VMD Tcl script that draws the C-alpha trace (Angstrom):
set ca {
  {34.94 -96.22 7.25}
  {31.28 -94.47 6.26}
  {31.13 -92.90 9.91}
  {34.90 -91.28 9.39}
  {34.12 -90.18 5.81}
  {30.79 -88.37 7.25}
  {32.57 -87.21 10.08}
  {34.97 -85.62 7.79}
  {32.55 -84.33 5.57}
  {30.98 -82.65 8.55}
  {33.85 -80.95 9.90}
  {34.87 -79.75 6.37}
  {31.58 -78.47 5.89}
  {31.49 -76.73 9.42}
  {34.86 -74.91 8.45}
  {33.59 -73.88 5.20}
  {30.86 -72.48 7.08}
  {33.22 -70.65 9.32}
  {35.17 -69.62 6.71}
  {31.90 -68.25 4.78}
  {30.59 -66.56 7.94}
  {34.47 -64.85 8.12}
  {34.41 -63.55 4.88}
  {30.97 -62.26 5.21}
  {31.87 -60.45 8.11}
  {34.75 -58.67 6.53}
  {32.95 -58.01 3.45}
  {30.09 -56.40 6.27}
  {32.75 -54.34 7.60}
  {34.54 -52.93 4.24}
  {31.07 -52.24 3.11}
  {29.98 -50.81 6.24}
  {33.55 -48.73 6.24}
  {32.22 -47.40 2.57}
  {29.01 -46.53 3.62}
  {30.11 -44.49 6.62}
  {32.20 -42.50 4.44}
  {29.78 -41.94 1.81}
  {27.22 -40.94 4.97}
  {29.86 -38.21 5.94}
  {30.57 -37.32 2.13}
  {26.87 -37.07 1.75}
  {26.20 -35.02 4.80}
  {28.99 -32.73 3.58}
  {27.62 -32.26 0.27}
  {24.53 -31.40 2.01}
  {25.72 -28.68 3.96}
  {27.71 -27.54 0.97}
  {24.22 -27.06 -0.96}
  {22.28 -25.90 2.12}
  {25.09 -22.92 2.56}
  {24.84 -22.37 -1.39}
  {21.14 -22.44 -1.04}
  {21.46 -19.84 1.99}
  {23.82 -17.92 0.15}
  {21.53 -17.72 -3.20}
  {18.28 -17.02 -1.02}
  {20.59 -13.93 1.02}
  {21.15 -12.49 -2.38}
  {17.41 -12.78 -3.73}
  {16.31 -11.43 -0.63}
  {18.97 -8.25 -0.70}
  {17.92 -7.87 -4.22}
  {13.96 -7.71 -3.74}
  {14.76 -5.37 -0.67}
  {16.76 -2.87 -2.84}
  {13.68 -3.07 -5.60}
  {11.27 -2.74 -2.70}
  {13.13 0.49 -1.29}
  {13.27 1.78 -5.01}
  {9.74 1.59 -5.45}
  {8.91 3.11 -2.39}
  {11.37 6.12 -3.17}
  {9.45 6.39 -6.81}
  {6.00 6.18 -5.38}
  {7.19 8.87 -2.76}
  {8.42 11.01 -6.02}
  {5.30 10.43 -7.49}
  {2.98 11.37 -4.85}
  {4.83 14.43 -4.31}
  {4.77 15.63 -7.96}
  {1.13 14.71 -8.14}
  {0.73 16.99 -5.01}
  {2.69 19.61 -6.67}
  {0.77 19.63 -9.73}
  {-2.80 19.63 -7.45}
  {-1.37 22.74 -5.71}
  {-0.39 24.19 -9.23}
  {-3.61 23.65 -10.57}
  {-5.42 25.40 -7.81}
  {-2.89 28.00 -8.14}
  {-3.55 28.23 -11.97}
  {-7.24 28.20 -11.11}
  {-6.87 31.15 -8.60}
  {-4.77 32.53 -11.06}
  {-6.77 32.31 -13.92}
  {-9.88 33.94 -11.80}
  {-7.83 37.06 -10.78}
  {-6.56 37.26 -14.66}
  {-10.35 37.18 -15.46}
  {-11.63 40.25 -12.69}
  {-8.32 41.82 -13.82}
  {-9.19 41.63 -17.36}
  {-12.73 43.06 -16.72}
  {-11.03 45.74 -14.36}
  {-9.08 46.74 -17.62}
  {-11.90 46.83 -19.93}
  {-13.98 49.10 -17.26}
  {-11.36 51.28 -16.90}
  {-10.62 51.58 -20.55}
  {-14.31 52.49 -21.34}
  {-14.16 55.13 -18.33}
  {-10.98 56.76 -19.65}
  {-12.79 56.30 -23.05}
  {-15.61 58.30 -21.59}
  {-13.27 60.82 -20.04}
  {-11.76 61.76 -23.36}
  {-14.84 62.25 -24.92}
  {-15.67 64.63 -21.36}
  {-12.45 65.84 -22.27}
  {-12.96 66.86 -25.87}
  {-16.74 68.05 -25.07}
  {-15.19 70.59 -22.01}
  {-12.34 71.80 -24.89}
  {-15.10 72.48 -27.20}
  {-17.22 74.19 -24.44}
  {-14.07 76.40 -23.71}
  {-13.27 77.24 -27.22}
  {-16.66 78.20 -28.08}
  {-17.02 80.45 -24.90}
  {-13.63 82.27 -26.27}
  {-14.95 82.26 -29.80}
}
mol new
graphics top color blue
foreach p $ca { graphics top sphere $p radius 0.5 }
foreach p [lrange $ca 0 end-1] q [lrange $ca 1 end] { graphics top cylinder $p $q radius 0.2 }
display resetview
């Protein structure tokens, strides 16, 4: 009876081991299905996050391009204003020189008019003296 009992225990142990392996395989397949669905879910979330990051990157690039364009436009306008001021400064310098020359000529002409007035008065006096 010792051998029969041992045999029953071995068969029972083998049966329990077989059932344990079956339960283990069942749990493994359940876990595998959950893992693969989680993997798919993670992949979808990653794709969504990647698209959002690309959209945000494109938005920031658009903002950068717009600001760059504004900066270039302002720089161009500033350069034009500076150039205009340089031309005006050159024109103003030239006009100031012309004004000085004209003022000198005017002074000379006023002096000449004054001298001509004096000559005229002198001639008038001479004429009036001759008539007396």
